[in-house]
N, C-alpha and C positions, 0 to 999 in steps of 0.2 A: 838695663832699664828701657822700656818702650817709649820712644820719643813722642809718639802720638798721644799716649796715655798722659805723659807729663804735660804736654801742651794743653790738652783738654782739662786737666786738673787746674792749671793756672787760669785758664779762661773762665771756668765756672766760679772759682774762688773769687777772682777779681770782680766778676759780674755781680755776684751776691753782695760783695762789699760796697760797690757803687750804688746798687739799688737800695741797700739798707741805709746808706748815708743820705740818699735822696729822700727816702720816706721820713727819716728822722730830721731832715733839714728844716722842716717847717715848725718843729717843736722848739719852744724857748727853753734853752738849757741854762739860763741864768737864775733860775729859781729852784728851790729844793724839790718841789713837786714835779717840775719839768725835767730835772736831771735824774732824780731817783725813782719817780713813779710815772714817767712818760706823760706828765701833766694830767694824769687821770683821764686820758683820752683814748685808752686802748679799747678797740671793739672786740666782739666775740671771736673773730678770726685770729687777731693778734694774740689775744689771751689764750685761746685753745691751742694754737700752733706753737706758741712759746712754751706753754706748759708741757706739751708733748716732747719737744726737742730738748728742753732743759732736763727732762727725765731720761731721755735716750742719749747716752754718751758712749764713748769708746769703752768705758767700763762694762756697759751692758753688752756691747758688741762682742767683746772678748769673754767676759765672765759668764754670761748666760749661755753663749754658744758652748763654752767649755763645760759648763754644768750638764747640758744635754748630751754632750759627747761622752762624758764619763759616767753619767747616771741616767737621767730621764728628763722629761719636760716639766717636772714639778716646779721648777724655778719660775715658770710663767704665772704661778698663782700669786706671786707678789703683785704682778700687774692686774690680774683679775680682781684680787681683793681691793685694789685701789679704786675700782669702779664703784664698789659699795661705799668706800670711804669718801669718794668725791661727791656722791649723792648726798650723804649725810652732811658734809661740809657746805655744799651749795645751799642746802635747805635750812640748816640750823646755825652754822658758824659764820659763814661769810656775811650774812645780814648783820650780825653783831659787830663785826669789824667795821663794815662800811657805815653803820649807824653811828659809830663813835668817830669816824673819820681818821683812824690811826694810820700811821705810815709803816710801823714795824710791829712784830709780835711783842718785843720787850716794852714798847710804848703802851700797848694794850694792857700788859700785866702791871706796868707802873701805875696806870690809871686805877687799877683795882687794889694793888697792895702797897704802893708807894715806891719811891726812887730806888731803894736798896734792892728790891726784888728785880726791878727792871735791869739794874746793873749786873746782878748775878747771872741772870738769864742771857744778857748781852755777852758776857764773858764766855758762857757755855757755847753760844752760837759762834763766836769768833774763833774759839779753840777748835770747834768741830770743823768749821769750813777751812781753816788754815792748815790743819793736820790731816783731816780725813775726807775732804772733798776735792780741793783743787789739785794737790800733788798726784793722787791716783789718776785723775782725769788726764793730766798731762802725760803721765807715764804710759797709760794704755793707748792714748792717741799716738804716741811715738812708736810703740811696739807694733801697732797695726799698720802704720804708715811704712815703717821699715820692712815689715813682712811683705807688703805689696810691691814696693819699689826697690828693695835691696840696696838701700842707701849706703850701708856699710861696705858692700862689694863695689859699688860705683865709685865711692871716694877712696877705697883702699884702706879703710880704717876698721877698728874693732867695733863689734856691736855696741859695746858700752859707750864708745865715743859717738856713735851714730845716734844713740838714744839721747845723749846730752844735747847734741845739735838740734834734733827734732823737738825735744822738750822745750828748748828755748825759742825755737821758731814758732811753735804753736802758742806758747805763752805770750810772746811779743805781739803777734797778730791778734790773739784773743783779747789781750789787755788793751789794745788800741780801740777795739769796739767799746769796751767798758769806759775807758778814760775819756775818750773824745766824743762819744755819741750818747752816753747815758742809757737809761733803760729803754727808751724808744728805739734807738738803733739796735740794741740787743734783741728786743722783741721782734723787730722787723727782720733781722738776720735769722732769728730762730724760726719764724714762720716760713721764710723763703727756703731755708735749709730743710724745714719739715716736709715741704712738698717734695724736694729732691730725695729726702730720706725714704719717704714712702714709695715713690716711683722707682728709685734706684735700688733701694733695699730689697724690694720684691723681685728684682732681677736675679738676685743671688740664689734663692730657692728654685726659681724658674730654670736657670741654666744648670743648677746642681742636680735637679731631678732629670733633666735631659741627659746629663752626663751619666748618671747612675742607670738610666733606662736606655742607654745606647741610642739617644736621639729621640726617645719617646717619653714625654712627661708622665703619662698614665702608667706606663710600665715601670718607670722609676719609682713612683709612689707605691705601686703594688709590691715592688721589690722590698721597699723599706717596711711596709706593713707586715709583710710575710717574714722578713728576717730580723727585724728590730722592733717588735711590738712592745717590748718592755720599755724601750727608750721613748716611745710615744706617750707614755702614761703621764698625765698631769697631776695625779694624786700620789704624792710622795710617800715612800715607806719610812718607818721610824729611823732608818739609817741614812736617809737622804738629807740634803741641806734644808729642804722644806717639807717635812712630814705633813700629811694632810691634816693632822690634828691641830697644827699650828694656825690653820686658817681661822680658828675660832678663838685664838689667844693672841700670840705675839704679832702675827702678820697684819691683822686688822688694826691693831694699835699703832704699829709702825706706819701704816699708810695714813691713819687719821692724823698722826703727827706730821708726816711728810707733806701731805697736801693741805693741812689745816693750820700748821704752826711753823713749818720750816720756811725761814725767811726768804731764801732765794727762789722758792717755788711760790709762796704766798704773795710775794711782791707783784707777780703778774696780775693776780685777781684784784689786789688792792689798787692796781693802776687802771681798772676797768672804768669806763665812763659812767656806768650806773650798775645797780644790782642785777638788773635783767641781763645786761651784756656779760657781767661776770658769771652768772649762772649758765648762760648759753655757752660761754667760753669753756667753763669747766666740763660741761657735757660733751662739747666738741672735742676737748682733749681726752675725755674718758673713752670716746668712741674709737680713738686710735689704739686703745689697749687691745682691741681684737686683731689689729694688724701687726702690732709689735712682736708677738711670738713668731710670726713668719719671718721677721727681719732679724731677730736676735736669738731665738731659741731653736726653731726648727732647723736652721742651717747646721746646728751641732749634730743632729741625727743624720743629716745628709753627709756631713763630713765623716762621720763614723763609717758610713757605707762606702764613701769614696777614698778615704784616707784612714784605714783602720789601725795603722801602726805609726802614729806620729811620735816623735821623740818628746815633744812637749804638747800637752793638751791645750795649753794657752794659745798655741799657734793654729788651732782648728779653723778659725774664721779667716785670717789672712791667707792661709795655705789653700783653703777651699776656693777663695776668690782667684788666686793665682792659677789654680788648676782648671776651673770650669768657665771662667769669664772670658769672653773675647777680648783681645788686647785693646781694641778701641773703646771698650767700656770701662776698663780698669781706672782710667783717669776720672771718670764720672763717680765711680764708687769711692775713689780716694778723696775727691772733693767733698763727698757726703760725710765720709769718716772725719775729715778735717773739720767740717762744720759742726758735727756732733761733738767733737772734742772741745772746740773753742766755746761753744754755746754754754756748756755747764761751767767751764772755767770763768768766762767773763761774767756769768750770772753770780758765781761765788764772789768775785771781786766787787761787783756792784753792791751786793747785799751785805757783805762784810763791812765795807766802808760806810754804808747806810747806817748800820747798827752802831758802829764805833763812833761815828760823828753825831748822829741824832740822838742816841741814847746814852752816850758817855761824855763826849767832848762838849757838846752844846749845853747840856744841863749844868755841867761843872762850871763853865765860863759864866753862864747866866746867874748861877747862885752866888758868884763872886762879884756880881754887879756889872759885868761886861755885856754890852750889846753885841750879839753875834749876827752879822749880816749873811744873807743867803750866798752872796758872792764869795765870801771868805770860806764858808762851809764847802762850796763846790771846789774851790782851789785846793783846800786841804784834802777833800775826797779824792781828787785826781792824784795828788802826791801819795796818799796812803795806798791807793790801788797799785801804784808803781812799786811801792815797798812790798806789798803783799804778793805781787806777781813775782818779784825777785826771790822772796822766801819760798814760794811754791815751786818755782823752777829749780831752785837749789835742792829742795827735798825730793822732788819727783823721781829722779833716776834711781834713788836708793829703794824705791818701792819694790823693785824687782828682786831685792835681797830677802824679802819677807818669806818665811817658810810656811807651808801649809795652805797656799793659795790665797792670793791677795783679795779675791772677791768675797770669800767667806769672812776674811779678816776685817774687811771694810764694813760689812753688815754688822759684825759683832761689836766692833769699836763704835760704830754709829749708834748701836742700841744703848750705849752708855749715856749718850746725850738725849736721844729722841724720846724715850719713855718718860723720864722725869719732867722734861719740858712740857710734854702734852698733859701730864698729870696736873701740872700747875694751871695750864690753859683750861682744861676741862673743869677743874674745881672753881676757877674764877667765874665760870658761866653758870654753874649749877648751885654753888653754895657761896654767897657773898659774905658770909660771916667768918670764913677762914681768915685767921690773923696772919700777920707777917711771920711770926714765930713758927706757926704751923707749916708754912711753906718752906722755910729754911730747914726745919727739922725733917720734913719729907724729902727734900732734895738731898740732904746729907745721908739719910737712911738709904735711899736708892743707890746713889753713886758709890757708896762704900760697900754695900752688900753685893751689888752686881759685879763690881770689879773684883771682889774677893771670890765670888763664885766662878768667875771665868779665868782669872789669872793666878789664883793661889790654890783654891780647893775645888776639885772636880766632883760634883754631886751626881753625875751620871744622868742628868736631865738636860734635854735640849735647851739651848740658851734662850730660845724664844718663849718657851714655857716658863723658864725662870724669870725672864723679864716681865712677862704678863703677871705672874704671881706677885712680884715685887711692886709692879704698878698698882695692883689692887691694895697691897699693904700700904703703899704711899698715900693712896686715896683715903684709906681708913685713918691713917695717922693725921692727915690734914682735917678730916671730918671731926675726929675726937677733939682736936684743938678748937674747932668752931663751936663745939658743945660746951667745953669747960672754960674756954677763954675766947669768947666770940668777939669779933671785930664789928664795930658799928660804922666805920668810915666807908664801907663798900655797899651799904644798903641801897643808897640812891643811885639809880642807873644813869650813866652819863650818855647824853645824846648830842652829837655834834656832827651830823652827816655832811660829808663833803660832796656827795653825789646823790642823785635820786635813788631811793631804796625801795621802789616799787618792784616786787618780784616778777619773774618771767611767767606769764599766764599759762604757758604750755609745758612747764617744767615737769609735771607729773607724768605726762605721756613719755617724755624723754627718759625719766627714771625707770619706768616700767619696761620700755623697749630694751634699754641697756642691760638691766639685770636679767631679763628673760634670755637674751642672746648669750650672756655670760654663762648661765646655768646649762643651756643646751650644749654649748661648746665644751664645758667641763665634762658633761655626761659622755659626749662623743669621744673625747680624748681620755678615756678611762677604761678600766677592765669591763665596764658595762657597754662600751662601744667598740672601738677598733684596737685598743691597747691591751696590755697584759701587765700583771704585777711583776 
């Protein structure tokens, strides 16, 4: 292990921790809004930076690089589709949330359909985060850290033992942010790590291209364009993880749910000081989507040129760093990877406890006539986060035993939860007459049919197409219930804004610029530009 790299890693990690604590220190953490929503004082920089880094985790570093290594750059279309989704959410969905002053997605749905629907969706979120969000983040963070520092060799232990040690190290530090600092500390560390992620992450393709080009970046890029044009293609073939046709079906729906209903992401925009800052923050976060492929996808193509015969394609990113990066910079990259790991983990902790306590525990206690103080909620929230962290840290090492690639598995399992939740959110906004029975029927239909199509019977159709078809069917089912058994309780719109909901006056310019750059980039990284099928 390089001692300079290790010292650099600890210095940067500690510095970010101290600065995050200082930034969050002025926030009152003895109220629900202060602890779970940063007091609704987040500006556009904290919102956008936090959105970006919460989305970029070690899962993306390893999984997206691996996808480009074994196939092509079509995985980047997840991120580019998110730009369209974030524009839609900033314009149409975020104003609805802030107008009602809600804290969580289940709280919003409860105001539309009643407590039972809020509780059902709360359980779906908790299950998704506990099983399919936090453990994989810890595992991939441990894998990439061990790949750069060879912790197993240093300590003279097995790789399995090293993964256990690193998982618990990342989990404990990440959990400390969530437990002791609340959302403000998490968002501050996210934004600070985001700056490092952009600057440090871009160093990987820089040194990678220099290595491939024997010291010349231009020659390195020319070598890749000449010898690996199919790997540069952003439009996936039918056999790829992300076929280009899914851009119009499952991918857009996944992103609409992810950025508009996924609690651990949405919680950042709900913490904005006003609607304008929230919209600015979302567009600021969306702009990073043009940089993200250089950090998480393109290194996979470089790794293919530099390391064409890896034993495990999942090692492409850490092995590329170890090969091309100067020793004195490895510590910086390691600190960035560490930050990317803990940010999604602690976001999951904060959001899961928010849902469990505000949408399950508090309503149950109040319905029994007990007064629930903010202080008691916060104490329970901290205790629950400790329990959730222990569960995630225990599950995480076993993620490596999953066959068929953990990244595709995570996306597929995530689709079980994301599509039906967004279907309910969507219908709550466009059709107020959908009754509770229609929502429950739609949820049961989607959950059972999608699980059957993926784990019991193979229909030979890409799972994102199946998910999109079932999403439409779920919408139709709920609409039919609204026609034959309409609800009257949701007709009157609830307005209880906690912040100023005046929209950002220049948002349409931002929308146009972002989408235009996206289309030009897709064209360039396609068979119409420099790539090949």
